[in-house]
C-alpha positions in Angstrom: -55.4 1.6 -72.3 -54.6 4.0 -69.2 -51.7 5.3 -68.0 -50.6 3.9 -64.8 -48.0 5.5 -63.3 -45.1 4.4 -61.2 -46.5 7.2 -58.3 -49.3 9.9 -58.8 -47.6 13.2 -57.3 -49.5 16.3 -55.8 -49.9 19.4 -54.9 -51.0 19.8 -51.7 -53.1 23.3 -50.7 -55.4 24.4 -53.1 -55.2 21.0 -54.7 -56.0 18.4 -51.7 -56.0 20.4 -48.7 -58.6 23.6 -48.8 -56.6 26.7 -49.0 -58.1 29.1 -47.2 -56.0 32.3 -46.7 -58.3 34.5 -48.7 -60.9 34.2 -45.6 -57.9 35.5 -43.2 -57.4 38.3 -45.8 -61.1 39.1 -45.6 -61.0 39.3 -42.0 -57.9 41.1 -41.2 -58.3 43.8 -43.3 -62.3 44.3 -43.4 -61.6 47.6 -41.2 -58.7 48.6 -43.8 -59.6 47.7 -47.3 -62.7 48.6 -49.1 -65.3 46.1 -49.8 -65.4 47.1 -53.0 -61.7 46.3 -53.0 -61.0 43.1 -51.4 -61.4 40.9 -54.6 -58.1 43.1 -55.8 -56.7 43.2 -52.7 -56.9 39.4 -52.3 -55.5 39.2 -56.1 -52.7 40.8 -55.6 -51.5 39.4 -52.6 -51.5 35.6 -54.5 -49.3 37.5 -57.0 -46.9 38.8 -54.4 -46.9 35.6 -53.1 -45.6 34.0 -56.8 -43.0 36.5 -56.8 -42.1 35.9 -53.4 -41.2 31.8 -54.5 -39.0 32.4 -57.8 -35.8 33.4 -56.0 -33.4 31.7 -53.6 -35.2 29.5 -51.2 -36.2 31.2 -48.0 -38.5 30.3 -44.3 -42.1 30.4 -45.9 -42.8 32.3 -42.9 -40.8 35.1 -44.7 -42.5 34.4 -48.3 -45.9 35.4 -45.9 -44.3 38.2 -44.4 -42.8 39.9 -47.8 -46.1 39.3 -49.7 -48.3 40.4 -47.1 -45.6 43.8 -46.9 -45.7 44.2 -50.6 -49.3 43.9 -50.7 -50.1 46.7 -48.0 -47.7 48.7 -49.7 -49.3 49.2 -52.6 -52.8 49.7 -51.3 -51.0 52.2 -48.8 -51.9 50.4 -45.8 -50.0 49.0 -42.6 -49.5 45.4 -41.8 -47.3 43.7 -39.6 -44.9 41.0 -39.4 -47.2 39.3 -36.9 -49.8 39.4 -39.3 -47.8 37.7 -41.8 -47.2 35.3 -39.2 -51.1 34.3 -39.0 -51.2 32.9 -42.3 -48.3 30.7 -41.7 -49.7 29.1 -38.3 -53.0 29.0 -39.7 -51.8 26.6 -42.9 -51.5 23.5 -40.9 -55.4 23.6 -39.6 -56.4 23.2 -42.7 -58.3 20.2 -43.8 -59.3 18.6 -47.0 -61.6 19.5 -50.0 -64.9 17.3 -49.7 -64.2 15.0 -52.4 -60.2 14.3 -51.6 -60.5 11.6 -49.1 -63.1 9.3 -50.7 -61.1 9.6 -53.9 -58.1 8.7 -52.8 -58.7 6.0 -50.8 -60.0 4.5 -53.9 -56.2 4.7 -55.1 -54.0 4.2 -52.1 -52.2 1.0 -51.7 -52.3 0.6 -55.4 -51.0 3.1 -56.7 -48.1 5.1 -54.3 -49.0 8.8 -53.6 -46.3 11.3 -53.4 -46.9 14.9 -52.6 -44.6 18.0 -53.7 -45.3 20.9 -51.4 -44.6 24.5 -51.2 -44.7 24.0 -47.3 -42.3 23.9 -44.5 -41.3 21.2 -42.5 -42.7 21.6 -39.4 -46.3 22.3 -41.4 -47.1 20.2 -43.8 -47.9 16.5 -41.7 -50.6 18.2 -40.1 -52.1 18.8 -43.3 -51.0 15.6 -44.8 -52.7 13.2 -41.9 -56.2 14.8 -42.3 -56.2 13.7 -45.7 -57.3 10.5 -44.3 -54.9 7.9 -46.5 -51.0 6.8 -46.5 -49.3 9.0 -48.7 -45.6 6.8 -49.4 -43.2 10.4 -49.5 -44.2 13.8 -48.7 -41.6 15.9 -50.4 -41.3 20.2 -49.0 -39.8 22.8 -50.7 -37.5 23.2 -47.2 -36.5 20.1 -48.7 -35.6 20.8 -52.1 -34.3 24.3 -51.1 -36.6 25.7 -54.0 -40.3 26.3 -54.3 -42.3 25.5 -56.9 -42.8 26.5 -59.9 -39.1 26.4 -59.9 -37.7 23.3 -61.7 -35.1 22.4 -59.1 -38.4 21.4 -56.6 -39.4 19.0 -59.1 -36.1 17.6 -59.9 -35.6 17.1 -56.2 -38.8 14.9 -55.9 -37.9 13.4 -59.1 -34.1 12.4 -57.5 -35.2 11.1 -54.1 -37.9 8.7 -56.1 -35.2 7.7 -58.5 -37.5 7.9 -61.6 -37.7 10.0 -64.6 -40.6 12.4 -66.0 -41.9 9.7 -67.4 -42.9 7.6 -64.5 -45.5 10.0 -62.7 -48.7 11.7 -63.2 -48.6 14.8 -61.8 -52.0 16.3 -60.0 -52.5 19.9 -59.1 -54.8 23.1 -59.3 -52.4 25.5 -60.7 -51.0 25.5 -64.2 -48.7 28.4 -62.3 -47.4 26.5 -59.7 -47.3 22.8 -61.0 -48.3 21.6 -64.5 -46.3 24.4 -66.4 -43.0 23.2 -64.7 -43.9 19.6 -65.0 -44.7 20.4 -68.8 -41.2 21.6 -69.3 -39.5 18.7 -67.6 -41.0 16.2 -69.7 -44.2 15.1 -67.7 -46.3 13.7 -70.3 -49.1 12.4 -68.0 -50.7 15.6 -65.5 -54.2 16.1 -64.2 -55.7 19.6 -64.0 -58.0 19.8 -60.8 -60.3 22.7 -61.8 -60.8 24.2 -58.7 -61.3 27.5 -60.3 -57.7 29.3 -58.9 -56.7 30.2 -62.4 -57.9 29.0 -65.8 -56.4 26.6 -68.1 -54.6 26.6 -71.3 -54.7 23.1 -73.2 -51.1 23.5 -74.6 -50.3 22.0 -71.7 -51.5 18.5 -72.3 -53.4 17.5 -69.0 -56.4 15.3 -68.4 -58.7 17.9 -66.5 -61.3 16.9 -63.8 -63.5 18.5 -61.8 -62.2 17.0 -58.0 -60.4 14.1 -56.9 -63.5 12.2 -57.1 -62.2 11.7 -61.3 -58.9 10.4 -60.4 -59.3 7.2 -60.2 -60.9 6.9 -63.6 -58.0 8.6 -64.7 -55.5 5.6 -64.2 -58.4 2.4 -64.7 -59.6 2.4 -61.2 
């Protein structure tokens, strides 16, 4: 019998909202990074963004600015904090993956939907509105004062919901940011949305789906 959680909790960017930072990088650095090296430059920017969220909380704009500066330093090119803010300002304009709204609509109203996002408070609601379905709660790293993958972010969400890790189904397209930490906290029910953002690993005991259209079946809907 499918597990029916008290809440389905989601990562937002990449999992629900189409994450488009790579598009901005390609446009911004077309004249500074050779085409043959662009994919590696983008990968380095991703790695530095991850590294920037592992310590104490700081504003998300600063996370992006620091990560861009570190990437450019590695590649021997220049950039400005204003360029870093272009990524921050673009985030609220991004809409969902094509499969998201219809998939979530089959669940909304039957199981409460919750978001735990690394976004800033001022960003997230515009993205949530574009998802097209109601969410029970939306939590941010700014509220938690910790970014995923830090356990403190997940603990904040569970505390606010008043439930334990056994009560939720956590859904993400990232093992690194979400599913590894959820597993460490004892979240037994996890879904990996394989959007090609990174490799999977069966050791983390998740159900894999290709997109959100596969999620209703996981919970028996």
